[in-house]
N, C-alpha and C positions, 0 to 999 in steps of 0.2 A: 504491498499500499505506500502511495506517496505521501508524505511526510504532511502537515497539514498548514505549514508555514509555508508551500507553494501554491500560487493563486493560480487558481482556474480556469487562465487568459489563453488566449492564443500568446505567440508573440509580438504581433502587431499591436495587438491591444496593450498585453503590457508594457510593451516598450510607450505607449503613448500614454500612460496611465503615470508611466513613474515619471518621462520628461513634464507632462500635467499639472504632476505635486511636487517635480525638482529632486526627487528620488536617483537613487540608483536604480537601474535595471540590472538585476541577478540574472546571470541563467546558468543553470545546473547539468550537467550533460552525465548522465544515469545511463547503466547499462542493463538487462531483466539476466536475473541470474550470477552477476556479478559482486559476489564476495564482496571486495571493499566499498560498493557502491552503497552494500546491505547493510552495510555495516555504519558506513555513515548516517542512511535513514535510520539507522536503532539509536546507533548514540548522539550525532552531531547535527542532526538536521531539528531535532527535537529538546535540544537544549535549553534547556529556558532561558540560558543570558543567548544565545543565535539569536531562536525568539524574537526575545525582546530587540535586539537590533534589528531584526529586519523591518519589525512592525515600527520601527522608529522610524529608519531611512531608507527602506528599499523598496521595490516588487520583487519580488521571486518566481521565477517561476520554473520545472521542471521538463527536460527533450529530452529524449531516449537518440542515442549514437545511432542506433538503426533505424526505427520509425523516421525519427526527424533527421535522415542523414543529412537532407540538403541545408537546413536550419545550421549544422554541424560543421559544415562545411565552408559554409559562409564565414563562421565563427572559428573558422583554424583551428577546429581541432576534430582530435583524429586518435584520443585514446579517451576512456571513462575510470572514473571520474574527472571531472573538470569542472571549472566555475570560472566564467567572462560575465566582470561586469561591463558597463559602458553607462553615460549620462548624455543629458540633452546635447553635452559639447563632446562627446565620444566615445572614444575607448578608455577605463579607465585600470584597466587591468584585468588577469588573468593569470588561474595556478592550475595545475594540474596535480591526479597524485593523491589518497586517501588525508583527510585534516580529520583530527580529533578537533572537538570543541576549543579547545584552550588555541589551534592551531588558526582555526576557522576565525574566530573574534580577532588577534594579531594580525590576520592577513586584512581585517577588514578596519584595524586601527590601520594601516598601510595604505588602504584606498581611501580613508578618509570617510568611512561610511557612517554615517549622522552628522555629518557636517554640510552647514550650506555649499550651494555650489561656488561660491565666491570664497569659500575658507579654503576647499577642496583646489582652487588653483591657485591661491596663495599659495598653499602649501608643496605644490604641485612646482610652482615659478622659484620657490624659495632653495629649492632642491635642485633644481636647473634652471639659473636665471639666464640659459641662452636659449631654451625654447622656445623660439617663435609663436608657434601654435599656441600652449600655452597662455603664452603672454598677448597672445591675441583674444582670448577667449578670454583671460582675466580685466583685459583694456573695455570689453567689450560689458561685462560685467559690472564693472565699478561704474560704467557709464550709466548704465543701464536702473544702478539701482541709486545715483542720484552725488554719488563720489567723484564729483566733476575733474576736480583738480587731482586726487589719485589715476584717473581715466589721463589726464594729459600728460601727467608721468609718461605714464603706458606708451600711449601714443607715438609722443617723443623718441622715447627709449625706441619702439620698434621703427617709425620711420627712420633714425638712425645708423640703426643697426639689422636688420630682418634681414637685408641681403647680404650682409657680411657673413649670416649665423646660419643663414640656409636660404642661399640662392632661388630656390624653388619656390620660395615665397613671390616672385616677380609678377606672376600675373593676381596674384591677392592684394599684392602691395597697390596694383590701378586697377582694382574694382572694388572687390566688397571694402576694403579697408577704406579705402577714397573716401566711397560713400558713406560708411559708418562716421569719419572724420569727419563730415560736412557735416551730418547729426552734430556730434559735439561742439565744432566752431561755432555753428547758426546758436547752440543753447550757452556755451560760457564761456564770452569773452574774452578770458585769460589763454583759454588754448587754441581763439586765435589770432591773439596778438604772438602767441610761442610758435605760429607756423607763418606768418608773416615774416618775422624773423629770418626762419629756415629756407624760404622763398625768394631766389635771387632775382633780380628786375629783369631780368629778361633772361634766354637761355644762351647757353654759348654761342661762340660765331660756330658756323656752319662747317669750317675750317676743320674744327675741332673733332669730327666724327663720335661725336660723344654720344650717342642713343640714350643710354640709362639718364643721362644728366635731363637732356630732350623731354624724354617720358616723364621725369621727377617732373618737370616744368611744368606741362601741359597737367599733370596732376592737384598740385598743387591748387593750380585755377581754379583749378575744378570742384574741392574740395573749400577754396575760400569764396566761392561764390563769383568767382572772376573770369569767368571761360569769354568775355571778351576781351582780353588781353592775349588770351590764343589766337581768336581769330583777328583784334589788330595786327600782331609777328604774322601771322598766316597771309594774311592780306601785301604785307608790306616785302616779302620772301617766297610767296608761294609756286612761285615756277622753280629756282634754283632749289627751294627744297623735293620739290616735287623730282628732280631731274638727280637728286641723292638716295640711289639707291638702299643705301644706308639706314635714311630715316624716311621711307616709305611705311614701314609698319607701326610706326611710331605714330605716322598723320594719319595713317588708316584708322586706329587706332581712338587717337584723342579727340582730331580733328574733324574728320569727316561725319562721325557724327552731332559735331557742334553745327556741319554745313546745312547735312539733311535737317534741322529740328528747327533752323533757321529757315529750308525751303529754297536753299542757295545754290538750287540745281545745275545749272551750269557749271558749278564750281566744283560740286559732288562729281560731275562727269570729268575733270581732270584726273580724278583719279584712276579712272577704268580704260587704259589704252586698245587703239582701235586692234583688231585682232586677237585680243587678249580675254575683254568681257564677257563675250558666248564664251570660250572655252573652258571659264572660268565657271562662269553659270552651270553647264550641263556636271563640274565637276560636282556641286554642289548638289544638285539633283540625283547624280549619283551616290553621294554620303545620302542624301535621308531616305534611299532606295536600300541600303545598306542596314539603317538603323530599323526601317521597319520590320525588314526579312530580322536580324538580331532579335527582337522584341518577341517575333510571333515562335523564334525558335526556342528562346530563353522562356517564356511566360509559357509555351507547355510542357516545359520540366520543373515549373516551380510548385514547392508545394503549397499545401489548403494555406499555409498560415501568412501568406507573403500577399500582401492584397494590390488585385489585378489592375486598382488605378496608379498604381506606385508606375506598370508600365505604359500605361494609357496616358501619363503624364507625360512620361521619356519621348515617347509618339507623335503626340499633338506639339511638344516643344520642335521636331523637328519642321513641324508642317511650317511653322509659324517665321521659323527662321527663312524656312525658303520662299513664303509668303512677304517678309518682310525684307529677303535681297529683291523679290522682284518686281516688287514698287518699288522700292530705289531705284533701281536700273533703268526700270521704261522710264520714270519721270526724269533723271537724272541726262539719258540720253535722246529724248524727246525735244527737251530743252537746249540742248548740246546742238540740234539738228541731226543726230543722227538715226533715224527712222529706221534704217534697217535693219541694224542691230536692237534694237526695239523689237522690234518683229520678232526678230531668232526669238528671242528670251520672252516675248510672250506666248511663243505659241511651245516652246519648250517645258513652259510654266504650265502651261494650261493641258499638257500632255500626261505631265507627271501626276499634276493636281486639278483635276476639275469640277473643283468646288464652289462655293458661288463663295466664299471666305477670296478663296486665289483670285474669282473674277471679279473683285470689291479691289482686288489687291492693284490688280490690272490696272483697274481704270483709276487710280490714282487716291482711294478709297479706303484705306486701307489705318486701323486703329489698332494697332499691337497691343494684347491683350497682358493683363497682369498676372505675376505666378500666381496668385490668388484667384484668378478668372480659372488660368487653367487648370490648378487643384479642381476647382469647384464642376468643371466638365466633365473632369478624370472621372469623379467620382469618389474622388480624395475626403 
């Protein structure tokens, strides 16, 4: 019999409850007939102190390593007994092998079970100050809980050091990090002052070929609500900048969206070379088809506990990405008098996605849905 400490919930339902309540999500992986698992059920999972700690700070479920093999593989567990812990910030800890009640309680202390999400992040950062992912989570938590001076200090540290310790953070630095920073500087004037001081008055010379410095400058302009500065620089240097192949990816990521938002379609067309724009769009059509095929394959093998809305959300995201690109390119190319290329793209878009939404996008009536709207459509 499964010990009463384990909630009678599916994997997704238990994870949602833990996240909603700010608790740790514990997954105990067991095996029928295994002596070590049976002994833990008898003496460890029923121990009053263990039960009390779980009731205080966790939502725990039991899965079977064979019956729930897809979930076990997702958790990177290949033997039982094992325990995996997550919270709303992601992975917290993993322990293999049988544990006594005393051993399990010690592990609970190690992962911070019973402490707040903020306390767990603070402890993790104290143990490893260079862990940029945990520091990012801590900064977000401090901001959310109103500790704005402390949040500012974390954001400043991250801006100055994140790439030094983890170069793979570059995509986050220029996307979700900047979005979070933008909210902080609007809410807290000292944060704005700190980042104004960190931003150079202008980007480096084009002769320096410093892609990172350009991306940082554009991103700080965005965070500080000063995109007009980026557009003014482009208006003065656009021709030379677009001729610099090393800079084009940064311009596509940081300047082109500003031109789209301002409906400066002829300028948008300058980013898309003749003879190249149709080929690149066809590649995106192929990428969307690949996503659809992979989702169809994976969803057919998914365990019952994995919500179908997860797959629908991913599929719809690929659809919306293609519609947004088709809308942008057709409007830009037509504004620049490049009707033949616009026609090729419209035909390929209709062939791939013959939906009313794509038709609206090609007619210039595209409005991007929010992630929340997509999730609602997916049934999540």
